N, CA, C and O of each residue as an XYZ file, in Angstrom:
568
protein
N     -19.309     17.642     -7.216
C     -18.224     17.004     -6.965
C     -17.786     15.911     -7.883
O     -18.579     15.161     -8.451
N     -16.434     15.852     -8.007
C     -15.867     14.674     -8.432
C     -14.811     13.803     -7.745
O     -13.841     14.070     -7.036
N     -15.252     12.861     -8.128
C     -14.474     11.395     -7.149
C     -13.749     10.692     -8.210
O     -14.236     10.531     -9.329
N     -12.530     10.249     -7.850
C     -11.382      9.247     -8.608
C     -10.935      8.619     -7.668
O     -10.491      9.128     -6.639
N     -11.028      6.980     -8.010
C     -10.630      6.191     -7.109
C      -9.777      5.224     -7.913
O     -10.308      4.657     -8.868
N      -8.386      4.960     -7.591
C      -7.635      3.805     -7.817
C      -6.752      3.008     -7.161
O      -6.307      3.850     -6.382
N      -6.333      2.287     -6.974
C      -5.492      1.141     -6.303
C      -3.945      0.772     -6.981
O      -3.651      0.629     -8.168
N      -3.111      0.679     -5.802
C      -2.076      0.391     -6.624
C      -1.250     -0.742     -5.761
O      -1.649     -0.711     -4.597
N      -0.416     -1.548     -5.923
C       0.562     -2.627     -4.735
C       1.591     -2.056     -5.128
O       2.074     -1.903     -6.250
N       1.996     -1.648     -3.801
C       3.091     -1.206     -3.380
C       4.387     -2.060     -3.106
O       4.037     -2.554     -2.034
N       5.770     -2.623     -3.363
C       6.385     -3.590     -2.848
C       6.761     -3.027     -1.186
O       7.365     -3.796     -0.440
N       6.459     -2.008     -0.830
C       6.365     -1.534      0.387
C       5.783     -1.971      1.370
O       4.666     -2.239      0.927
N       5.799     -2.312      2.778
C       5.214     -2.510      3.986
C       4.527     -1.322      3.891
O       4.857     -0.351      3.210
N       3.499     -1.438      4.642
C       2.158     -0.641      5.175
C       2.858      0.548      5.882
O       2.660      1.734      5.615
N       3.729      0.047      6.848
C       4.337      0.959      7.635
C       5.441      2.198      6.555
O       5.649      3.406      6.659
N       5.862      1.282      5.706
C       6.992      2.160      4.729
C       6.097      3.237      3.969
O       6.424      4.421      3.885
N       4.857      2.664      3.388
C       4.091      3.394      2.565
C       3.696      4.693      3.545
O       4.028      5.749      3.006
N       3.227      4.826      4.520
C       2.985      5.980      5.612
C       4.010      6.603      5.437
O       3.997      7.528      4.624
N       5.327      6.240      6.229
C       6.219      6.876      6.330
C       6.528      7.540      4.826
O       6.880      8.718      4.893
N       6.460      7.035      3.625
C       6.964      7.901      2.341
C       5.668      8.811      2.308
O       5.732      9.948      1.843
N       4.583      8.328      2.773
C       3.466      9.901      2.309
C       3.750     10.912      3.417
O       3.641     12.092      3.084
N       4.057     10.681      4.536
C       4.018     11.586      5.541
C       5.596     11.888      5.869
O       5.980     12.160      7.006
N       6.332     11.819      4.897
C       7.697     12.638      4.972
C       7.996     13.968      4.253
O       8.374     14.073      3.086
N       7.787     14.892      5.061
C       8.101     16.028      4.608
C       9.285     16.765      4.704
O       9.272     17.973      4.469
N      10.383     16.133      5.044
C      11.544     16.766      4.922
C      12.005     17.412      3.513
O      11.297     17.081      2.561
N      13.167     18.351      3.211
C      13.302     18.315      1.973
C      13.897     17.368      0.451
O      14.235     17.659     -0.696
N      13.782     16.275      1.181
C      14.033     15.387     -0.333
C      12.635     15.279     -0.989
O      12.551     14.901     -2.158
N      11.376     15.647     -0.165
C      10.404     15.269     -0.761
C      10.185     15.787     -2.106
O       9.612     14.895     -2.732
N      10.399     16.972     -2.964
C      10.148     17.266     -3.828
C      11.300     16.088     -5.170
O      10.858     15.909     -6.304
N      12.289     15.636     -4.862
C      12.955     14.874     -5.324
C      12.177     13.573     -5.523
O      12.189     13.083     -6.652
N      11.402     12.873     -4.399
C      10.894     11.765     -4.352
C       9.600     11.910     -5.445
O       9.364     10.984     -6.221
N       8.899     12.976     -5.441
C       7.535     12.995     -6.300
C       7.712     13.878     -7.141
O       8.179     15.004     -6.970
N       7.199     13.203     -8.441
C       7.548     13.919     -9.764
C       6.505     14.994    -10.103
O       6.454     15.655    -11.140
N       5.635     15.053     -8.986
C       4.437     16.619     -8.898
C       4.949     17.268     -7.999
O       4.309     18.276     -7.699
N       5.831     17.098     -7.461
C       6.303     18.536     -6.458
C       7.548     19.138     -6.935
O       8.437     18.290     -6.859
N       7.954     20.179     -7.367
C       9.211     21.075     -7.217
C       9.405     21.727     -6.411
O       8.503     22.492     -6.070
N      10.777     21.744     -5.657
C      11.091     22.806     -4.752
C      10.567     24.048     -4.672
O      10.222     24.532     -3.593
N      10.453     24.727     -5.914
C      10.243     26.029     -5.311
C       8.602     25.959     -5.143
O       8.109     27.052     -4.861
N       7.874     25.103     -5.240
C       6.662     25.275     -4.602
C       6.290     23.788     -3.625
O       5.400     22.973     -3.867
N       7.281     23.766     -2.479
C       7.397     23.019     -1.694
C       7.400     23.809     -0.143
O       8.399     24.523     -0.060
N       6.591     23.859      1.022
C       6.915     24.438      1.503
C       5.633     24.176      3.017
O       4.418     24.293      3.172
N       6.663     23.830      3.747
C       6.326     22.951      5.059
C       5.566     24.552      5.859
O       6.301     25.529      6.001
N       4.350     24.601      6.227
C       3.643     25.749      7.333
C       3.990     25.283      8.891
O       4.608     25.897      9.761
N       3.411     24.064      8.920
C       3.735     23.554     10.289
C       3.524     22.002     10.454
O       2.923     21.293      9.647
N       4.011     21.658     11.424
C       4.219     20.135     11.230
C       4.063     19.656     12.621
O       4.786     20.260     13.414
N       3.373     18.806     13.090
C       2.974     18.044     14.259
C       3.331     16.300     14.168
O       3.805     15.851     13.125
N       3.103     15.556     15.146
C       3.514     14.467     15.071
C       2.516     13.527     14.110
O       3.054     12.674     13.405
N       1.131     13.677     14.084
C       0.216     13.085     12.988
C      -0.496     13.914     12.018
O      -1.556     13.615     11.468
N       0.454     15.410     11.798
C      -0.449     16.063     11.091
C       0.629     16.886     10.436
O       1.702     16.992     11.029
N       0.415     17.616      9.006
C       1.167     18.472      8.704
C       0.453     19.499      7.781
O      -0.552     19.020      7.256
N       0.660     20.506      7.522
C       0.436     21.747      7.037
C       1.439     22.194      5.633
O       2.391     22.964      5.768
N       1.105     21.657      4.452
C       1.921     21.861      3.172
C       1.419     22.758      2.278
O       0.247     23.133      2.294
N       2.367     23.175      1.381
C       2.171     23.397      0.184
C       3.015     22.842     -0.946
O       4.223     23.062     -1.035
N       2.268     22.057     -1.867
C       3.273     21.421     -2.790
C       2.690     21.441     -3.878
O       1.468     21.578     -3.831
N       3.374     21.309     -5.272
C       2.917     20.972     -6.432
C       4.183     21.530     -7.547
O       5.391     21.306     -7.615
N       3.241     22.347     -8.340
C       4.005     23.178     -9.189
C       3.472     24.391     -9.806
O       2.265     24.633     -9.796
N       4.434     25.243    -10.399
C       3.872     26.341    -11.059
C       2.484     26.072    -11.434
O       1.630     26.797    -10.925
N       2.037     24.948    -12.414
C       0.758     25.068    -13.254
C      -0.166     24.229    -12.354
O      -1.347     24.315    -12.691
N       0.086     23.409    -11.251
C      -0.723     22.917    -10.275
C      -0.301     22.825     -8.662
O       0.036     21.773     -8.117
N      -0.374     23.998     -8.064
C      -0.190     23.629     -6.510
C      -1.153     23.699     -5.612
O      -2.145     24.410     -5.775
N      -0.955     22.973     -4.585
C      -2.220     22.793     -3.657
C      -1.331     23.158     -2.206
O      -0.128     22.998     -2.004
N      -2.338     23.679     -1.331
C      -2.171     23.951      0.097
C      -2.884     22.660      0.937
O      -4.089     22.441      0.809
N      -2.281     22.078      1.544
C      -3.199     21.021      2.207
C      -2.764     20.827      3.838
O      -1.696     21.177      4.341
N      -3.914     20.161      4.516
C      -3.829     19.668      5.840
C      -3.537     17.999      5.662
O      -4.328     17.355      4.972
N      -2.603     17.448      6.179
C      -2.199     15.886      6.208
C      -2.741     15.254      7.377
O      -2.644     15.970      8.374
N      -3.193     14.323      7.537
C      -3.640     13.893      9.154
C      -3.262     12.390      8.772
O      -3.174     11.961      7.622
N      -3.036     11.599     10.068
C      -2.651     10.325      9.904
C      -2.523      9.971     11.791
O      -2.319     10.840     12.638
N      -2.654      8.918     11.985
C      -2.065      8.075     13.216
C      -0.875      7.342     13.056
O      -0.578      6.705     12.045
N      -0.149      7.456     14.159
C       1.296      6.570     13.689
C       0.931      4.957     14.044
O       0.559      4.517     15.132
N       1.134      4.281     12.903
C       0.790      3.028     12.726
C      -0.129      2.965     12.284
O      -0.522      1.800     12.335
N      -0.900      3.687     11.751
C      -2.511      3.669     11.381
C      -2.460      3.281      9.867
O      -1.340      3.039      9.417
N      -3.362      3.205      9.160
C      -3.517      2.726      7.909
C      -4.131      3.307      6.938
O      -4.529      2.724      5.929
N      -4.287      4.861      7.246
C      -5.096      5.847      6.304
C      -4.404      7.192      6.927
O      -4.326      7.565      8.097
N      -3.822      7.915      5.442
C      -3.572      9.199      5.511
C      -4.382     10.077      4.801
O      -4.609      9.833      3.616
N      -4.941     11.243      5.437
C      -6.114     12.180      4.516
C      -5.463     13.204      4.549
O      -4.753     13.641      5.455
N      -5.714     13.658      3.453
C      -5.236     14.793      2.997
C      -6.593     16.029      2.679
O      -7.480     15.946      1.830
N      -6.401     16.912      3.488
C      -7.736     18.245      3.015
C      -7.201     19.354      2.126
O      -6.071     19.786      2.350
N      -7.743     19.719      1.391
C      -7.413     20.879      0.492
C      -7.931     22.045      1.005
O      -9.113     22.356      1.157
N      -6.587     22.868      1.343
C      -7.235     24.350      2.050
C      -7.387     25.125      0.837
O      -8.313     25.932      0.749
N      -6.473     24.934     -0.209
C      -6.375     26.106     -1.135
C      -5.585     25.270     -2.416
O      -4.894     24.269     -2.225
N      -5.790     25.788     -3.532
C      -5.465     24.799     -4.939
C      -5.718     25.917     -5.736
O      -6.665     26.694     -5.618
N      -4.522     25.963     -6.820
C      -4.806     26.643     -8.047
C      -5.755     26.595     -8.757
O      -6.394     27.572     -9.149
N      -6.003     25.258     -9.053
C      -6.991     24.810    -10.174
C      -8.132     24.562     -9.424
O      -9.114     24.746    -10.142
N      -8.511     24.151     -8.051
C      -9.926     23.660     -7.995
C     -10.095     24.757     -6.485
O     -11.233     24.828     -6.022
N      -9.189     25.411     -5.911
C      -9.658     25.577     -4.624
C      -9.719     25.249     -3.214
O      -8.707     24.702     -2.777
N     -10.565     25.432     -2.487
C     -10.727     24.668     -1.288
C     -12.070     23.695     -1.255
O     -13.159     23.843     -1.810
N     -11.589     22.679     -0.422
C     -12.566     21.584     -0.484
C     -11.979     20.412     -1.170
O     -11.038     20.667     -1.921
N     -12.376     19.084     -1.050
C     -12.122     17.899     -1.344
C     -10.875     17.403     -0.704
O     -10.545     17.670      0.452
N     -10.020     16.457     -1.767
C      -8.498     16.355     -1.014
C      -8.040     14.855     -1.361
O      -8.222     14.391     -2.486
N      -7.521     14.230     -0.473
C      -7.109     12.709     -1.129
C      -7.375     11.723      0.568
O      -7.199     12.145      1.711
N      -7.785     10.509      0.167
C      -7.620      9.575      1.063
C      -6.724      8.330      0.504
O      -6.849      7.711     -0.553
N      -5.722      8.159      1.627
C      -4.705      6.749      1.316
C      -5.179      5.920      2.166
O      -5.534      6.522      3.180
N      -5.392      4.531      2.237
C      -5.575      3.649      2.618
C      -4.841      2.544      2.502
O      -4.777      2.148      1.338
N      -4.054      1.667      3.569
C      -3.268      0.629      3.191
C      -3.378     -0.563      3.900
O      -3.450     -0.721      5.119
N      -3.382     -1.456      2.925
C      -3.552     -2.827      3.229
C      -2.920     -3.912      3.246
O      -3.089     -4.584      2.229
N      -2.046     -4.481      4.248
C      -1.277     -5.566      3.693
C      -1.505     -6.465      2.620
O      -2.626     -6.975      2.629
N      -0.643     -6.842      1.572
C      -1.548     -7.540      0.519
C      -0.060     -8.542      0.300
O       0.775     -7.913     -0.350
N       0.283     -9.563      0.599
C       1.553    -10.218     -0.017
C       2.569    -10.009      0.827
O       2.452    -10.044      2.052
N       3.846     -9.730      0.076
C       4.755     -8.809      0.668
C       4.767     -7.470      0.712
O       5.700     -6.832      1.199
N       3.823     -7.002      0.253
C       4.023     -5.675      0.002
C       2.582     -4.772      0.634
O       2.255     -4.978      1.803
N       2.059     -4.130      0.075
C       0.538     -3.348      0.528
C      -0.163     -2.562     -0.831
O       0.404     -1.904     -1.704
N      -1.686     -2.905     -0.656
C      -2.452     -2.574     -1.943
C      -3.065     -1.134     -0.979
O      -3.704     -1.089      0.072
N      -2.513     -0.012     -1.923
C      -2.833      1.305     -1.343
C      -3.981      1.725     -2.170
O      -3.893      1.725     -3.398
N      -5.110      2.102     -1.516
C      -6.230      2.694     -2.395
C      -6.402      3.889     -2.368
O      -6.434      4.304     -1.210
N      -6.538      4.703     -3.169
C      -6.414      6.251     -3.206
C      -7.613      6.679     -3.608
O      -8.339      5.893     -4.216
N      -8.010      7.909     -3.361
C      -9.577      8.461     -3.414
C      -9.119      9.864     -3.525
O      -8.919     10.477     -2.476
N      -8.955     10.368     -4.505
C      -9.121     12.040     -4.983
C     -10.409     12.565     -5.106
O     -11.105     11.939     -5.906
N     -11.053     13.715     -4.454
C     -12.268     14.200     -4.336
C     -11.794     15.858     -4.685
O     -10.940     16.597     -4.195
N     -12.859     16.029     -5.841
C     -12.369     17.709     -5.637
C     -13.575     18.592     -6.164
O     -14.331     18.271     -7.081
N     -13.615     19.647     -5.496
C     -15.042     20.072     -5.352
C     -14.659     21.745     -5.898
O     -14.207     22.662     -5.211
N     -14.992     21.749     -7.257
C     -14.356     23.106     -7.880
C     -15.519     24.036     -7.786
O     -16.618     23.510     -7.964
N     -15.494     25.211     -7.563
C     -16.397     26.164     -7.590
C     -15.770     27.118     -8.910
O     -16.601     27.978     -9.200
N     -14.691     27.183     -9.669
C     -15.076     28.503    -10.867
C     -15.549     27.638    -12.243
O     -15.785     26.487    -11.877
N     -15.671     27.721    -13.045
C     -16.258     27.301    -13.978
C     -15.086     26.372    -14.743
O     -15.335     25.242    -15.165
N     -13.962     26.922    -14.843
C     -12.686     26.594    -14.959
C     -12.341     24.976    -14.699
O     -12.045     23.973    -15.348
N     -12.630     25.490    -12.992
C     -12.313     23.949    -11.808
C     -13.514     23.106    -12.397
O     -13.153     21.949    -12.614
N     -14.365     23.260    -12.604
C     -15.638     22.453    -13.085
C     -15.650     21.631    -14.170
O     -16.243     20.579    -14.411
N     -14.378     22.754    -15.182
C     -14.316     21.635    -16.484
C     -13.118     20.957    -16.340
O     -12.855     20.148    -17.230
N     -12.383     21.084    -15.495
C     -11.052     20.363    -15.549
C     -11.233     19.189    -14.476
O     -10.520     18.186    -14.466
N     -12.332     19.451    -13.523
C     -12.723     18.273    -12.717
C     -13.592     17.266    -13.392
O     -13.765     16.191    -12.819
N     -14.206     17.510    -14.638
C     -15.366     16.685    -15.451
C     -14.122     15.583    -16.287
O     -14.372     14.449    -16.695
N     -12.935     16.210    -16.372
C     -11.923     15.476    -17.232
C     -11.202     14.537    -16.224
O     -10.337     13.789    -16.680
N     -11.413     14.517    -15.223
C     -10.467     13.650    -13.892
C     -10.831     12.585    -14.196
O      -9.845     11.969    -14.601
N     -11.769     11.939    -14.242
C     -12.074     10.610    -14.417
C     -11.358      9.765    -15.537
O     -10.979      8.594    -15.541
N     -11.304     10.737    -16.464
C     -10.710     10.105    -17.650
C      -9.302     10.144    -17.428
O      -8.721      9.069    -17.277
N      -8.580     11.346    -17.378
C      -7.343     11.620    -17.376
C      -6.350     11.367    -15.905
O      -5.129     11.471    -15.782
N      -7.334     11.023    -14.950
C      -6.296     11.326    -13.638
C      -5.993      9.757    -13.366
O      -5.087      9.838    -12.536
N      -6.168      8.706    -13.530
C      -6.186      7.382    -13.301
C      -4.554      6.862    -13.698
O      -3.596      6.331    -13.136
N      -4.868      7.298    -14.807
C      -3.256      6.923    -15.391
C      -2.251      7.721    -14.791
O      -1.386      7.182    -14.100
N      -2.270      9.245    -15.022
C      -1.554      9.816    -14.315
C      -0.889     10.345    -12.858
O       0.054     11.066    -12.528
N      -2.149      9.404    -12.047
C      -1.814      9.295    -10.631
C      -1.041      8.062    -10.539
O      -0.020      8.033     -9.851
N      -1.497      6.933    -11.252
C      -0.429      5.544    -10.914
C       1.024      5.554    -11.252
O       1.947      4.874    -10.803
N       0.992      6.711    -12.365
C       2.379      6.866    -12.870
C       3.121      7.546    -11.924
O       4.249      7.126    -11.666
N       2.606      8.703    -11.259
C       3.202      9.527    -10.612
C       3.560      9.084     -9.027
O       4.477      9.474     -8.304
N       2.563      8.193     -8.789
C       2.798      7.283     -7.382
C       3.785      6.226     -7.719
O       4.677      6.058     -6.887
N       3.793      5.572     -8.655
C       4.591      4.329     -8.798
C       6.208      4.562     -8.360
O       6.706      3.552     -7.862
N       7.035      5.633     -8.455
C       8.030      5.468     -8.053
C       8.378      5.711     -6.459
O       9.119      4.952     -5.835
N       7.657      7.032     -5.805
C       7.780      7.042     -4.861
C       6.987      5.846     -3.554
O       7.366      5.775     -2.385
N       6.016      5.145     -4.080
C       5.274      4.021     -3.560
C       5.958      2.945     -3.530
O       5.679      2.184     -2.604
N       7.239      2.441     -4.654
C       7.407      1.368     -5.109
C       6.251      0.640     -5.651
O       5.985     -0.467     -5.183
N       5.626      1.083     -6.473
C       4.365      0.406     -7.036
C       4.551     -0.249     -8.032
O       5.527      0.142     -8.673
N       3.731     -1.576     -8.688
C       4.012     -2.147     -9.708
C       2.972     -1.956    -10.531
O       2.985     -2.437    -11.664
């Protein structure tokens, strides 16, 4: 299992960060640079959860999001993934910090194939910078 942890400081308040993370409208692919419209599908949506497929042709993931309204955590469980298969996921934790929010991000991958294991071994080196970059615009992070 591979775990990558990063944190960002967003200019948004915690509720606004939660709203960005859980906005599954048609605008989501325009907001997130790692999602294209062809690989974005909302399968089911509740008031505190969503099951979606999102990503690109190179790297898509079907996942179940869960959160509490007004809460400080969004948990994303990977159901299937082009690169890594089922297992693992993401946890986003929001903590007020100054006029904004500290967002702690934890990515966990449990690859089952040789290719997935090789890619997962590179994540601790490559993922922190690319994750910060891809989250900076939607989360308005410094």
